[in-house]
C-alpha positions as CSV (number, residue, x, y, z in Angstrom):
1,M,10.1,27.7,2.5
2,K,12.5,25.6,4.4
3,N,15.9,24.7,3.0
4,M,16.1,21.0,3.3
5,Q,18.8,18.4,2.7
6,A,18.4,14.7,2.2
7,I,20.7,11.8,2.7
8,E,20.0,8.2,1.6
9,Y,21.3,5.4,3.7
10,T,20.9,1.7,3.1
11,T,21.2,-0.5,6.2
12,N,19.9,-3.7,7.7
13,A,17.5,-3.8,10.6
14,Q,18.5,-6.0,13.5
15,N,15.4,-7.1,15.5
16,G,13.5,-4.1,14.2
17,I,16.3,-1.6,15.2
18,I,18.4,0.5,12.8
19,T,21.3,2.7,13.7
20,L,22.0,5.9,11.8
21,Q,25.0,8.2,12.0
22,L,23.8,11.6,10.9
23,P,26.0,14.6,10.2
24,V,23.8,17.0,12.2
25,K,23.7,17.8,15.9
26,K,20.7,19.2,17.8
27,K,18.4,19.5,14.8
28,E,15.0,18.1,14.1
29,V,15.2,15.4,11.4
30,R,12.5,13.4,9.5
31,I,13.0,9.7,9.0
32,I,11.3,7.8,6.2
33,V,11.8,4.0,6.3
34,I,11.2,2.1,3.0
35,W,11.7,-1.6,2.8
36,D,11.2,-4.3,0.2
37,N,7.9,-5.9,0.8
38,E,8.9,-9.1,-0.9
39,D,9.5,-11.7,1.7
40,E,9.9,-15.4,1.4
41,N,7.2,-15.8,4.0
42,V,4.7,-13.8,2.0
43,A,2.8,-15.4,-0.8
44,P,3.0,-13.6,-4.2
45,R,-0.1,-11.9,-5.5
46,N,-2.1,-14.2,-7.7
47,Y,-3.5,-11.2,-9.6
48,D,-2.4,-8.1,-11.5
49,I,-3.4,-5.0,-9.5
50,N,-3.4,-2.8,-12.6
51,A,-5.6,-5.2,-14.5
52,L,-8.0,-5.4,-11.6
53,E,-8.2,-1.6,-11.4
54,N,-8.9,-1.4,-15.1
55,L,-11.7,-3.9,-14.8
56,V,-13.3,-2.0,-11.9
57,C,-13.2,1.2,-14.0
58,K,-14.8,-0.5,-16.9
59,A,-17.6,-1.9,-14.7
60,K,-18.1,1.6,-13.4
61,D,-18.3,3.0,-17.0
62,L,-20.8,0.3,-17.9
63,N,-23.0,1.2,-15.0
64,A,-22.8,-2.4,-13.9
65,F,-23.6,-1.5,-10.3
66,N,-26.6,0.8,-11.0
67,P,-29.2,-1.9,-10.5
68,I,-28.0,-2.5,-6.9
69,K,-30.2,-0.4,-4.6
70,D,-29.0,-1.8,-1.3
71,P,-25.3,-2.7,-1.4
72,V,-25.4,-4.5,2.0
73,E,-28.3,-6.6,1.1
74,W,-26.8,-7.4,-2.3
75,Q,-23.6,-8.6,-0.6
76,K,-25.6,-10.8,1.8
77,Q,-27.3,-12.4,-1.2
78,I,-24.1,-13.0,-3.0
79,R,-22.5,-14.6,0.1
80,N,-25.5,-16.8,0.6
81,E,-24.9,-18.3,-2.9
82,W,-21.6,-19.7,-1.7
């Protein structure tokens, strides 16, 4: 088992580039980049992902999809109704 250390930095990317000053020399490091996905250019979700997941689970429990023998054909029929 490797002995690992972690350091958390918060910085701003400039044109997709970040600069880090690490207290190690000549060692392999792993970098994980996490950013806030909320952007003024991105529309907010108009649904609750947890509620949607719960509904899908309920549909599965009710065997709501059992009558569908050919899913591809079923999707084509549904799309033709639009």
